C-alpha positions in Angstrom: -23.3 -26.1 41.9 -27.3 -26.7 42.6 -29.8 -24.0 41.5 -30.6 -23.3 45.3 -27.2 -22.4 45.9 -28.0 -19.1 43.7 -30.8 -18.0 45.8 -30.4 -14.4 46.2 -27.6 -14.1 43.6 -29.9 -14.1 40.7 -33.4 -12.9 40.3 -36.3 -15.1 41.7 -38.2 -14.9 38.4 -35.2 -16.6 36.7 -34.7 -19.2 39.4 -38.4 -20.2 38.8 -37.9 -20.3 35.1 -35.0 -22.4 35.4 -36.9 -24.8 37.8 -39.8 -25.1 35.3 -37.3 -26.2 32.5 -35.9 -28.9 34.8 -32.6 -27.1 35.3 -31.5 -27.9 39.1 -27.8 -28.2 38.5 -25.4 -26.3 36.6 -22.5 -27.7 34.1 -19.0 -27.1 34.9 -18.7 -24.0 32.5 -21.9 -22.5 33.7 -20.7 -23.1 37.4 -17.4 -21.4 36.7 -18.9 -18.5 35.1 -21.4 -17.9 38.0 -18.2 -18.0 40.4 -16.4 -15.6 38.1 -19.2 -13.1 38.6 -21.4 -13.3 35.5 -24.5 -12.7 37.6 -23.2 -9.6 39.1 -21.9 -7.8 36.2 -18.3 -9.2 35.6 -17.2 -9.7 32.1 -16.2 -13.2 31.0 -15.0 -15.1 28.0 -16.4 -18.6 28.1 -14.7 -21.1 25.6 -16.1 -24.7 25.7 -17.5 -27.3 23.3 -20.8 -27.1 21.6 -23.8 -28.0 23.9 -21.7 -27.3 26.9 -24.1 -24.8 28.3 -22.8 -21.7 27.1 -26.4 -20.1 26.2 -27.5 -20.2 29.9 -24.4 -18.2 31.0 -25.8 -15.5 28.5 -29.1 -15.9 29.9 -28.0 -15.5 33.4 -26.1 -12.3 32.3 -29.1 -10.8 30.6 -31.8 -11.5 33.1 -29.5 -10.1 36.0 -28.7 -7.0 33.9 -32.4 -6.5 33.0 -34.2 -7.3 36.7 -31.4 -6.7 39.1 -29.5 -3.6 37.5 -32.4 -2.1 35.6 -30.3 -2.0 32.4 -30.8 -3.3 28.9 -29.0 -6.4 27.3 -28.0 -7.0 23.9 -27.3 -10.3 22.3 -25.2 -10.1 19.4 -24.5 -13.3 16.9 -23.1 -13.5 13.3 -25.8 -15.1 11.4 -29.5 -14.1 11.1 -30.5 -17.6 11.4 -28.5 -17.8 14.9 -30.0 -14.2 16.2 -33.5 -15.7 15.2 -33.0 -19.0 17.1 -31.7 -17.1 20.2 -34.5 -14.8 20.3 -37.1 -17.6 20.1 -35.4 -19.6 22.8 -35.3 -16.3 25.1 -38.9 -15.8 24.3 -40.0 -19.1 25.2 -38.0 -19.1 28.6 -38.7 -15.5 29.8 -41.9 -14.4 28.4 -42.1 -11.7 31.0 -39.3 -9.7 29.4 -39.9 -7.3 26.7 -37.6 -8.7 23.8 -37.1 -7.5 20.5 -35.2 -8.8 17.2 -33.6 -6.4 14.5 -31.4 -8.0 11.5 -32.2 -6.1 8.5 -32.4 -2.7 7.0 -29.0 -1.2 7.8 -30.4 2.4 7.0 -32.4 2.6 10.2 -31.8 3.6 13.8 -34.8 1.5 15.0 -35.6 4.0 17.6 -38.5 1.7 18.6 -35.9 -0.8 20.0 -35.6 1.9 23.1 -39.0 0.4 24.5 -37.4 -2.9 25.0 -35.3 -4.3 27.6 -33.7 -7.4 25.6 -32.6 -6.9 22.0 -31.3 -9.5 19.5 -29.1 -8.3 16.7 -26.6 -9.4 14.0 -23.0 -8.0 14.3 -23.6 -5.8 11.3 -27.1 -4.7 12.6 -25.4 -3.4 15.8 -22.8 -1.8 13.7 -25.0 0.2 11.5 -27.3 1.0 14.5 -24.0 2.5 16.2 -23.5 4.5 12.9 -27.0 6.0 13.6 -26.1 7.1 16.8 -28.8 5.3 18.8 -29.5 7.1 22.0 -30.6 3.9 23.9 -27.1 2.4 24.0 -26.1 4.4 27.0 -28.9 2.3 28.9 -27.0 -1.0 27.7 -25.6 -2.8 30.5 -24.7 -6.2 29.1 -23.6 -7.3 25.6 -23.4 -11.0 24.7 -21.2 -11.6 21.9 -21.9 -15.3 20.6 -19.5 -17.5 18.2 -16.7 -14.8 19.3 -14.0 -17.2 17.8 -15.1 -15.8 14.5 -12.8 -12.7 15.3 -10.5 -14.7 13.3 -12.8 -15.1 10.4 -11.6 -13.1 7.2 -15.0 -11.8 6.4 -16.9 -11.6 9.6 -14.0 -11.0 12.1 -13.0 -7.2 11.5 -16.5 -5.8 11.9 -16.9 -8.0 15.1 -13.3 -6.9 16.4 -14.1 -3.1 15.9 -17.6 -3.2 17.6 -16.1 -5.1 20.4 -13.3 -2.5 20.6 -15.6 0.4 20.7 -18.1 -1.2 23.1 -15.7 -2.9 25.7 -14.5 0.4 27.2 -18.0 1.8 27.7 -18.6 2.6 31.4 -20.6 0.1 33.4 -20.7 -2.5 30.4 -20.5 -6.0 30.9 -19.3 -8.1 28.0 -20.0 -11.7 28.0 -18.2 -13.5 24.9 -19.1 -17.0 24.0 -16.5 -19.1 22.0 -15.8 -22.6 20.8 -12.7 -24.1 22.1 -9.7 -22.3 20.7 -5.9 -22.0 21.3 -6.0 -18.6 22.6 -9.1 -17.8 24.6 -6.8 -16.3 27.3 -5.6 -13.8 24.8 -9.1 -12.7 24.0 -10.1 -12.6 27.6 -6.7 -10.6 28.4 -7.8 -8.1 25.5 -11.4 -7.5 26.7 -10.0 -7.2 30.4 -12.6 -10.2 31.0 -12.2 -13.3 33.4 -11.7 -16.6 31.7 -13.5 -19.5 31.7 -12.4 -22.7 29.8 -13.7 -26.1 29.9 -13.7 -29.1 27.9 -16.8 -30.2 29.3 -19.6 -32.1 27.1 -23.0 -33.3 28.5 -22.5 -36.3 25.9 -19.4 -38.3 25.7 -17.9 -38.0 22.4 -16.2 -40.9 20.5 -13.7 -39.5 18.1 -12.3 -41.6 15.2 -11.5 -42.0 11.6 -13.3 -44.3 9.2 -11.8 -46.5 6.7 -12.7 -49.7 4.8 -15.8 -50.2 6.7 -14.1 -49.8 9.9 -13.9 -47.2 12.7 -10.4 -46.3 14.1 -11.2 -44.7 17.5 -9.0 -42.6 19.4 -8.0 -43.3 23.1 -6.6 -40.3 24.9 -4.1 -38.7 22.7 -3.4 -41.7 20.3 -5.1 -44.1 18.0 -6.6 -46.9 19.9 -5.7 -50.3 19.5 -8.4 -52.5 17.5 -11.1 -51.2 15.3 -14.9 -51.3 15.4 -16.5 -53.0 12.2 -19.6 -50.8 10.8 -22.5 -53.2 10.0 -23.8 -53.0 6.5 -22.8 -54.0 3.0 -22.2 -50.6 1.3 -19.1 -49.7 -0.5 -18.4 -46.2 0.8 -17.6 -44.9 4.3 -20.4 -42.5 4.3 -23.1 -45.3 3.4 -21.5 -47.7 6.0 -21.6 -45.1 8.7 -25.2 -44.0 7.8 -26.5 -47.6 7.9 -24.8 -48.4 11.1 -26.1 -45.3 12.6 -29.8 -45.9 11.4 -29.4 -49.5 12.9 -28.7 -47.8 16.2 -32.2 -45.9 15.9 -30.2 -42.5 15.5 -29.6 -39.6 12.8 -26.5 -38.6 11.1 -25.0 -35.3 9.7 -22.5 -35.6 6.7 -20.4 -32.7 5.9 -19.2 -32.3 2.1 -16.8 -29.8 0.4 -19.2 -28.5 -2.2 -22.8 -28.0 -2.6 -23.0 -30.2 -5.7 -21.2 -33.3 -3.1 -23.8 -32.5 -0.7 -26.6 -33.1 -3.2 -25.2 -36.1 -4.5 -24.5 -37.5 -1.2 -28.2 -37.0 -0.1 -29.2 -38.7 -3.3 -26.9 -41.8 -2.5 -27.9 -42.0 1.2 -31.6 -41.5 0.7 -31.6 -45.2 -0.7 -30.4 -46.3 2.8 -32.7 -43.9 4.9 -35.6 -44.9 3.0 -35.5 -48.4 4.8 -35.6 -46.7 8.2 -38.8 -44.3 8.1 -42.2 -45.3 9.3 -45.3 -45.0 7.3 -46.4 -42.1 9.5 -42.9 -40.4 8.8 -43.3 -41.1 5.0 -46.6 -39.1 4.9 -45.3 -36.4 7.0 -42.0 -36.0 4.8 -44.5 -36.0 1.8 -45.9 -32.9 3.0 -42.6 -31.2 3.9 -41.4 -32.3 0.4 -44.2 -30.7 -1.1 -43.6 -27.4 1.0 -40.2 -27.2 -0.2 -41.0 -28.1 -3.7 -43.5 -24.8 -3.9 -41.6 -22.4 -2.0 -41.2 -20.7 -5.4 -44.0 -20.1 -8.0 -42.2 -22.5 -10.3 -40.0 -25.1 -8.7 -36.2 -25.2 -9.8 -34.4 -28.5 -10.5 -32.7 -27.9 -7.1 -36.3 -27.7 -5.5 -37.5 -31.0 -7.3 -33.9 -32.8 -6.2 -34.6 -31.5 -2.6 -38.4 -32.9 -2.5 -37.4 -36.2 -4.0 -34.9 -37.0 -1.3 -36.9 -35.8 1.4 -39.5 -38.4 0.5 -37.0 -41.0 1.4 -35.7 -39.5 4.9 -32.8 -37.6 3.6 -32.0 -33.8 2.8 -29.2 -31.7 1.8 -28.4 -28.2 3.4 -26.3 -25.4 2.1 -26.5 -21.7 1.2 -27.9 -22.3 -2.3 -31.5 -22.9 -0.5 -33.6 -20.5 0.2 -34.4 -19.7 4.0 -37.8 -21.1 4.1 -36.4 -24.4 2.7 -33.6 -24.5 5.5 -36.0 -23.8 7.9 -38.2 -26.9 6.9 -35.1 -29.2 7.0 -33.8 -28.0 10.3 -37.2 -28.4 11.8 -37.7 -31.8 10.5 -34.4 -33.1 11.5 -34.9 -31.9 15.1 -38.2 -33.8 15.1 -36.4 -37.1 13.9 -38.2 -37.2 10.7 -35.2 -36.7 8.5 -32.6 -39.4 9.5 -29.5 -37.8 7.4 -28.5 -34.3 6.5 -25.8 -33.8 4.0 -24.4 -30.3 4.4 -21.7 -28.0 3.6 -20.3 -25.9 6.4 -23.6 -23.8 6.5 -24.2 -25.7 9.6 -20.9 -24.8 11.3 -21.9 -21.5 12.7 -24.1 -22.0 15.6 -27.4 -23.3 14.3 -28.7 -26.0 16.8 -28.9 -29.0 15.0 -27.0 -31.9 16.7 -26.8 -35.8 15.5 -25.8 -38.7 17.2 -23.2 -39.4 14.5 -21.3 -36.6 12.5 -19.1 -37.5 9.8 -16.9 -35.1 7.7 -16.7 -36.9 4.1 -14.4 -34.3 2.6 -11.6 -33.2 4.9 -10.2 -30.8 1.8 -11.9 -28.2 -0.2 -11.2 -26.1 -3.0 -10.2 -22.6 -2.4 -10.4 -21.2 -5.9 -6.8 -22.2 -7.0 -6.2 -25.4 -5.1 -7.5 -27.9 -2.9 -6.4 -27.2 1.0 -7.2 -29.1 4.4 -9.8 -27.9 6.4 -8.2 -26.1 9.7 -8.3 -27.9 13.1 -10.8 -25.6 14.7 -13.4 -26.0 11.9 -13.1 -29.7 12.1 -13.6 -29.6 15.8 -16.8 -27.4 15.4 -18.2 -29.6 13.1 -17.5 -32.6 14.9 -18.8 -31.0 18.1 -22.3 -31.4 16.9 -22.2 -35.2 17.5 -24.5 -36.3 20.2 -28.0 -35.0 21.0 -28.3 -33.8 24.6 -31.2 -35.5 26.4 -31.4 -38.3 24.0 -27.7 -39.6 23.6 -25.5 -41.1 26.1 -22.6 -40.7 23.4 -22.0 -39.1 20.0 -19.6 -40.3 17.4 -17.5 -37.9 15.7 -15.9 -39.2 12.5 -13.6 -38.3 9.6 -13.5 -40.4 6.4 -10.3 -41.7 5.4 -9.0 -43.5 2.1 -7.1 -46.0 3.9 -6.0 -47.4 7.4 -2.6 -45.3 6.9 -4.5 -42.0 6.2 -7.0 -42.9 9.1 -3.9 -42.6 11.5 -2.7 -39.5 9.8 -6.1 -37.9 10.3 -6.4 -38.8 13.8 -3.0 -37.3 14.6 -3.6 -34.1 12.5 -7.3 -33.4 14.1 -8.6 -35.6 16.6 -5.6 -35.5 19.2 -4.4 -32.1 18.0 -4.8 -29.1 20.1 -7.3 -26.3 19.1 -5.6 -23.4 16.8 -5.2 -19.9 18.1 -7.0 -17.3 16.3 -5.8 -14.3 14.4 -7.0 -10.7 13.6 -7.9 -10.1 10.1 -8.0 -6.3 10.6 -5.1 -4.9 8.7 -6.8 -4.9 5.4 -7.6 -1.6 3.5 -10.9 -2.3 2.4 -12.3 -3.2 5.8 -10.8 -0.3 7.5 -12.0 2.3 4.7 -15.6 1.6 5.6 -15.0 1.8 9.2 -12.9 4.9 9.3 -15.4 6.8 7.6 -18.0 5.8 10.2 -15.7 6.8 13.1 -15.6 10.3 11.5 -19.2 10.5 10.7 -20.3 9.2 14.0 -18.2 12.0 15.7 -16.6 9.2 17.4 -13.1 10.2 16.1 -12.0 13.3 14.6 -8.2 13.1 13.9 -5.7 10.8 12.7 -4.1 10.6 15.9 -7.5 9.5 17.5 -7.9 6.9 14.9 -4.6 5.5 15.5 -5.0 5.5 19.2 -8.4 3.8 19.0 -7.0 1.1 16.7 -4.1 0.5 19.3 -7.1 -1.0 21.4 -8.1 -3.6 19.0 -7.5 -7.3 19.2 -5.1 -6.7 16.1 -2.7 -4.4 18.2 -3.0 -6.7 21.2 -1.5 -9.3 19.2 1.0 -7.6 17.0 1.6 -4.4 18.7 2.5 -1.0 17.3 2.2 -1.5 13.4 3.7 1.2 11.1 1.8 -0.7 8.3 -1.5 -0.1 10.3 -0.7 3.5 10.3 0.3 3.6 6.6 -3.3 2.1 5.8 -5.0 4.8 7.9 -2.9 7.6 6.3 -4.1 6.0 2.6 -7.7 5.7 3.7 -8.0 9.2 5.0 -6.5 10.6 1.8 -8.8 8.7 -0.3 -11.9 10.0 1.8 -10.5 13.5 1.7 -9.9 13.1 -2.2 -13.5 11.9 -2.8 -15.0 14.8 -0.8 -16.4 12.2 1.9 -14.5 13.9 4.8 -12.9 17.5 5.2 -10.7 19.2 7.8 -12.6 21.9 9.8 -10.4 23.8 12.3 -7.9 20.8 12.5 -10.6 18.5 13.2 -11.9 15.7 10.7 -15.6 15.9 9.8 -17.8 14.0 7.3 -19.4 16.0 4.6 -23.0 15.5 4.0 -22.4 12.8 1.7 -19.9 11.2 3.8 -22.4 11.0 6.3 -25.0 9.7 4.3 -22.6 6.8 3.0 -21.8 5.7 6.5 -25.4 5.5 7.4 -26.3 3.6 4.1 -23.5 1.1 5.4 -21.7 0.8 2.0 -18.1 0.9 1.0 -16.9 4.1 0.3 -15.4 3.0 -2.7 -18.6 1.7 -3.9 -20.2 5.0 -3.2 -17.4 6.8 -5.2 -18.1 4.5 -8.2 -21.9 5.1 -8.0 -21.4 9.0 -7.4 -19.2 9.2 -10.5 -21.5 7.2 -12.7 -24.9 8.4 -11.8 -26.4 10.2 -14.5 -29.9 11.0 -15.8 -31.0 8.9 -18.8 -29.1 5.5 -17.7 -30.7 2.7 -19.5 -31.8 -0.3 -18.0 -28.6 -2.4 -18.2 -26.7 0.5 -17.1 -28.2 1.0 -14.0 -28.1 -2.7 -13.2 -24.4 -2.6 -13.9 -24.3 0.5 -11.8 -25.2 -1.5 -8.6 -23.3 -4.6 -9.6 -19.9 -3.3 -10.2 -19.6 -2.7 -6.4 -17.9 -4.5 -3.5 -21.0 -5.5 -2.0 -22.3 -7.6 -4.9 -19.3 -9.9 -4.8 -19.0 -12.9 -5.6 -20.2 -12.1 -9.1 -21.7 -14.5 -11.3 -19.2 -16.4 -13.3 -19.8 -16.4 -16.9 -16.1 -17.2 -18.2 -17.2 -20.7 -18.9 -20.0 -19.7 -21.3 -18.9 -18.1 -24.5 -22.3 -17.3 -25.7 -22.9 -15.6 -22.5 -19.6 -13.6 -22.7 -20.5 -12.5 -26.3 -23.7 -11.0 -25.2 -22.0 -9.4 -22.4 -19.4 -7.7 -24.5 -22.0 -6.7 -27.1 -24.3 -5.0 -24.6 -21.3 -3.3 -22.8 -20.2 -1.9 -26.0 -23.8 -0.4 -27.1 -25.0 0.6 -23.5 -24.6 3.7 -21.4 -21.2 5.5 -21.5 -20.4 4.5 -18.0 -18.2 1.6 -19.5 -16.0 4.0 -20.7 -15.0 4.7 -17.0 -11.5 3.2 -15.7 -12.7 0.3 -13.7 -9.2 -0.1 -12.2 -9.7 3.3 -10.8 -12.2 1.9 -8.3 -10.2 -1.3 -7.7 -12.5 -3.6 -9.6 -10.6 -6.3 -11.1 -13.6 -8.1 -13.2 -15.9 -5.9 -14.9 -16.9 -8.6 -17.2 -18.1 -10.7 -14.1 -19.8 -7.6 -12.7 -21.6 -7.4 -16.2 -22.7 -10.9 -16.1 -24.5 -10.5 -12.8 -26.3 -7.4 -14.3 -27.3 -9.6 -17.1 -28.7 -11.9 -14.3 -30.8 -9.4 -12.7 -31.8 -8.0 -16.2 -33.4 -11.6 -17.0 -35.1 -11.4 -13.6 -37.0 -8.0 -14.2 -37.6 -9.4 -17.9 -39.6 -12.1 -16.1 -37.7 -14.9 -17.3 -38.6 -18.0 -15.2 -36.3 -19.0 -12.2 -35.4 -22.3 -13.6 -34.0 -20.7 -16.7 -31.9 -18.3 -14.8 -30.7 -20.9 -12.6 -29.5 -23.0 -15.6 -28.2 -20.0 -17.7 -25.9 -18.6 -14.7 -25.3 -21.8 -12.9 -26.6 -20.5 -9.7 -29.2 -21.6 -7.2 -32.5 -20.2 -5.6 -30.6 -19.1 -2.5 -27.6 -17.5 -4.4 -30.2 -15.6 -6.7 -32.3 -14.6 -3.5 -29.1 -13.3 -2.0 -28.2 -11.4 -5.0 -31.6 -9.8 -5.1 -31.4 -8.8 -1.4 -28.0 -7.1 -1.9 -29.3 -5.5 -5.1 -32.3 -4.0 -3.5 -29.9 -2.7 -0.9 -27.4 -1.0 -3.5 -30.1 0.3 -5.6 -31.7 2.1 -2.5 -28.4 3.5 -1.7 -27.9 4.7 -5.3 -31.3 6.3 -5.0 -30.4 8.3 -1.6 -27.1 9.3 -3.3 -29.0 10.7 -6.3 -30.9 12.7 -3.9 -28.0 14.4 -2.5 -26.4 14.8 -5.8 -29.3 16.5 -7.1 -29.6 14.0 -10.1 -32.6 12.1 -11.2 -33.6 8.8 -9.7 -36.7 7.9 -11.4 -35.5 5.1 -13.3 -33.7 3.9 -10.3 -36.8 3.9 -8.5 -38.8 2.0 -11.1 -36.1 -0.6 -11.4 -36.0 -1.1 -7.6 -39.7 -2.3 -7.6 -39.1 -4.4 -10.7 -36.3 -6.1 -9.0 -38.3 -6.8 -5.9 -41.2 -8.4 -7.8 -39.2 -9.7 -11.0 -41.4 -7.8 -13.5 -41.2 -5.8 -16.5 -42.2 -2.1 -16.3 -45.5 -2.6 -17.7 -46.7 -4.5 -14.5 -45.3 -1.6 -12.4 -48.9 0.0 -11.7 -50.5 -3.4 -10.6 -48.0 -4.5 -8.1 -48.7 -1.2 -6.2 -51.5 -3.3 -4.7 -51.0 -5.8 -1.9 -51.8 -9.6 -2.8 -50.5 -8.7 -6.4 -47.2 -9.8 -6.9 -45.3 -11.2 -10.2 -47.4 -14.1 -11.1 -50.9 -12.5 -10.5 -49.9 -9.1 -12.2 -48.9 -10.9 -15.4 -52.2 -12.9 -15.3 -54.2 -9.6 -14.9 -52.2 -7.8 -17.5 -52.4 -10.6 -20.1 -56.2 -10.7 -19.5 -56.6 -7.0 -20.5 -56.6 -5.6 -16.9 -53.4 -3.3 -17.1 -53.7 -0.9 -14.5 -55.3 -0.1 -11.1 -57.9 1.9 -12.9 -59.1 -1.0 -15.0 -59.3 -3.3 -11.7 -61.9 -0.8 -10.5 -63.9 -1.1 -13.8 -63.5 -4.8 -14.3 -64.4 -6.3 -11.0 -65.9 -9.5 -12.4 -63.1 -10.2 -14.3 -60.8 -9.7 -11.7 -62.7 -12.1 -9.6 -62.5 -14.8 -12.1 -58.7 -14.4 -12.6 -57.8 -14.1 -8.7 -60.4 -15.9 -6.9 -63.0 -14.2 -4.7 -61.1 -14.2 -1.5 -57.7 -12.5 -3.1 -59.9 -10.1 -5.1 -62.0 -8.9 -2.0 -58.6 -8.2 -0.3 -57.5 -6.1 -3.6 -60.9 -4.3 -3.6 -60.7 -3.4 0.0 -57.6 -1.4 -0.9 -59.5 0.6 -3.4 -62.7 1.3 -1.3 -64.6 -0.9 -3.5 
């Protein structure tokens, strides 16, 4: 199908935009989606491999909705990084559309979004907006759900499923669901009442195989091909041989590992090979990037040092333990070709656009906390689908590392010629339904047990499993708990959220966490007690592990015994199985607000900068929720307000006054305080000293806030 065939079918502005980007012909899944009516408002499910052109299908739906139908379009993706990426792509391609992005602050209705035509949100953000009863939802004509195969994900799937259930029956709404290749895309399309577009098209030919003993055992159709391809190079390991062969082709590689530690160690090994393939100009550029990732924090951690060192040699590692800024540097440098190999965990498995000529899965198994288990077929196909860069490669290599020729044959049969697996709903879990059932009632969306059961009968779960007495039993138990906790009440035969129940729903926290905090909140909480208050919640899991550190456990037990009376509460009443681990997490936050340096925290709690950043983000969310609950319960929240500021900056309470000023954070506040300038008032009277400590430029910005 040619672009010229769409004249009159899609807005002229879009035709010009596509032509300016060199798009004059559509890929098979794009053409089939157009024939299915995506430009005229038809709901479609598009299931096809990575880089097959699914995003353009979303573009056609969004732009047609906005310019032809005068409605808003919403683009929903599971991860913030992917939301940001799609927002940037659309802004560049369609600058004439009023586009906005919103991914954070779940306690906000973001009414300002009403002024925009194209809105990009994460799944959880859209769910929270619905809880705040956003008025502009009635003007939405199209919703894109990206990575919809995550319906089968244990953690992300249930919220996505309930959101889709709620939205799919809205009058005049177009649902466009984009999915990787899965075994039951037809089942999702049937559930949504959408037309199915399924394709195995790839713009770059994919050569699939297993690697063993320096050879690639390729796949030929549905079986192992005869003969092998010898990899160039003399290295001992599969990953090193694959990388050297790839770099000799002038290409880049992605190598996937089961753990962060393995990915980091792999990058150190592979950097010894990649350093031979970087130019002098690339070396200089990588030195700047290495310096940037090294200094993301005030004091570089060992992980920062390790990352900056391998970057100098053209390699990098990528996992959830990195800070967002560090991941951005790596992704950008890899896309530009400066980094030759990235060693990653599956953090790159969810949509982030970072393809490479050669993809190798080094570890086909990973530890699940109890035992080692094989990765699923769908996940392997997702990872291998990143092989081959459109516009740069005519083919890509998708490889799995094997220990022997026999194992190579087994892996080919198990993964490379296997059919994609079907996905299954994970909705029938009590903790997940507890949070959402309260939101249904708080929104006024549903007001009876019968109504809730009828709504749940429209979910993907019920589509797959039919009428389920177990699900009805969970609903009954959840409603009983919400009644008992005074979060809902029966008013004339209708369920209504109480004032506190409505606020809990808006705060986007688990009712069980709210019950724990409401029971525990009291004036006079000591510092560690307040931190434990927020850490012993569902949202702060997984907790910091301190079971392997006897000294840390001793400190935890001692502080638990001598701190606030909250520890006398029966933790099992709230479903928490590991109060010691929750307290260990509180100890880590206590070290942070005691101004312990990051390196010491990383070492003591065996964590990473990215993990600490994530915990601090969640802690800010939970302490804000605790403050809001305190107001409703008429209990003092002053200590919590102070601790929230301290968590944000990582400071002792003596620096609270100084950090009220912009430009003054953890490090500058401490320098001022230790120099005898201990309050905003003293900044006014010691102007010359402030200039010496902060420098003229920063000092002037501080003074301007004080009208000096």
